TORVOZA-552647 format. One record per residue: z, y, x of N, C-alpha, C in turn. Coordinates in steps of 0.2 Angstrom, whole numbers, plus 5000, padded with zeros to 4 digits. Atoms other than C-alpha are relative to their C-alpha. Layout:
BEGIN
ZYXZYXZYX ...
// end
This chain:
BEGIN
500049945004500050005000500150085005 499949934995499650205007500650005002 499449955002501250245001500449965006 499750024995502050135015499650025008 500249974996500950225028500149965006 499750044995501150065040499350015006 500349984997499550115048500150065004 499649954994500250275056500449995004 499650034995501550185064499649955005 500350064994500250065070499550035005 500449954994499150195077500450015006 499649984994500350265086500249955005 499750054995500950105093499349965005 500450014998499150055097499950055007 500349944992499050215109500549995004 499550034993500650155120499649955004 500350034996500250065134500549955002 499450055003501149895131500249975007 500050044993502049815147500049914997 499750075001502149645137499650014991 500350005008501249575121500450034993 499749985007501749655103499649964996 500350045003501449535090500550044990 499749975008501649645069499849954996 500350045007501449535054500150064993 500349975007500949635038500349984995 499950045008501849565021499850024996 500149955008501349605004499449974998 500850025005499949564993499450065004 500449964998498449654998499750024993 500149975007498349784984499450055001 500649934998497149924995499549945005 500250024994495949795004499850075005 500049954994495249945013500450025005 499449964995496750005018500349935005 499650014996497349865025499249945007 500550004994495549825035500250055005 499749954995496149985042500649985004 499449994996497749935048499949925005 500250084998497049745053499450025007 500549964997495749855062500450015009 499549984995497049925075500349945005 499850054999497449745081499550015007 500350004992496849745102500449955005 499850064997497349575108500050025009 500149994992496649645127500450045001 499549934997497849795126500949955000 499450055002499149655119500450014993 500049985009499149715101499849964997 500450015002499049605090500249984994 499749975006499149625071499449944994 500250055007499149495056500250024995 499649995008499349495036500349924998 499750074998500449355034500050004989 499850005008500349395012500549994996 499149995007501649384999500549925003 499250065000503349275003500349994996 499350045006504649194993500650045002 499649994996506249274998500349955006 499750064995506849095007499450035005 500349974996505349135016499950075005 500049914997505549345019500649965004 499650004996507249285026500049975005 500250044996506549155039499850065005 500349964997505449285044500550085002 499549954997506849425045500249995008 499650024993507749335058499649965005 500550004994506149315069500050055002 500449934997505849485070500650045005 499849984996506249595083500350074997 499849945003506249755071499550004992 500149985005505649815054499850075000 500549954998504249945057499850044992 500250005008504050035039499950115004 500249944998503250225043499650014992 500049995007503450255023499750085003 500349955003502750405015500950044997 499550015005504350385003500549954996 499850045004505750284996500850025001 499449995009507350294983500149985005 499450034996508250184994499949965006 500550064996506950055002500549945001 499650085001507749864998499749975008 500050054994506749785013500550035008 499749984993507649925027500649954998 499450035003509249855017500249915003 499850094998508749655019499849995008 499950034992508249685038500650015004 499149964999510149755041500449945001 499750065003510649605030499749935006 500550054993509549475045500250025005 500050014993510149565060499150045003 500449984996508549655062499850074998 500149945003508549845065499350035000 500749975004507149955060500150085005 500349944999506050095063499750024998 500349985004505850185050499850085000 499949905000505250395044500449984998 499449985002506550485040499750054993 500549985006505650495024500549944994 499550055003507150375016500950055001 499549964998508850415015500549985003 499550024993509550315030499950075004 500349954997509750445043500649975007 499650024992510650455061499949925003 500050044997510150275065499849995006 499850004993510050285083500650025000 499349994997511650365084500649934998 499650065006512350205072499949935004 500150054996511650085084499549954996 500150035003510550025071499150004997 500849995001508650085074500150075001 500649935000507650235072499950034995 500249995006507350345059499650085002 500549944998505850475064499750034998 500449965006505050595056499149995002 500750014998503050585056499650035002 500349964993502650655070499949945005 500250064994501550545085500549995004 499550014993502650605099500549974999 499550045003504050565090500149934999 500050094998503650375086499850005007 499750034993502950355102500549995006 499649994999504350415110500749934997 499650065001505550285098499649935000 500450084999504250145098500350005007 500150014995504250175118501149965002 499350044999506350145118500249934997 499950065005506250005105499649935006 500450054994504949905116500350005008 500050004992505849945133500749964999 499350024997507749875129499949925001 499850074997508249715137500449974993 499750055006508949565128500950024997 499350005000510749605129500050084993 500249945004510249785121499849994993 500250005006509249725107500649994996 499350045003510749595104500550054997 499549925000511749755102499950034992 500449975009510749825087500049954998 499850055005510649655079500549994998 499350005003512349635077500450064998 499449945005512749825072499650014995 500550015007511349805059500449954996 499750065004512149645051500750034999 499349965000514049745053499850054994 500049915003513249915047499849974992 500250035009512349815029500949964998 499450035002514249715028500350064996 499549955004515049895025499750054999 500549975005513849995019499549994995 500250035008512849905006500349964999 499550095005513749725003500750025000 499250055001515449775005500050014993 499849985007516449774989500250074996 499949955003516749924986499550064998 501049995002514649974987500049974993 500250025004514449844975500250014994 499649985007515849884961499850075000 500449945001514950074963499549984996 500750045002513449994959499949984991 499850045007514049894944500050064995 499749945002514850054936499350044998 500849955003513150154936499749964995 500250035003512550004928500149994992 499750005006513749984914500250094996 499949935002513850174911499450044993 
// end
């Protein structure tokens, strides 16, 4: 979906000189085949960037994919909440997202990056993410899980959400 603006983030990624191969997997139904082709055309195995469309997944399959992923990349134009962001954190997957969601100060919290939709900012954020050592990435992953439990799935937050729907 063009609203997710995935091509923006991938164009920036395609412009970075990669030290090691990067595999990007795009999920969801191909609502706009032209846009999907634009995204897939950014794949350049010679430069180390491969992009594949994986189609739609059920919840169990999606959980497995989050557990294998190093990052969720979402250069979205707008999200009211960003369920995929919260799902990523639940599985210990740090995020690289646009600052067009309610989630802020992710780098300071050690759970990812929320970046303005400017190529230079994305290039810096992506370069930082790609340069992480395994122990640094593991710390982000652990922080993401902890953040999810404390800020998204805590008993207090769940009860506040229940109250909203009872009103």
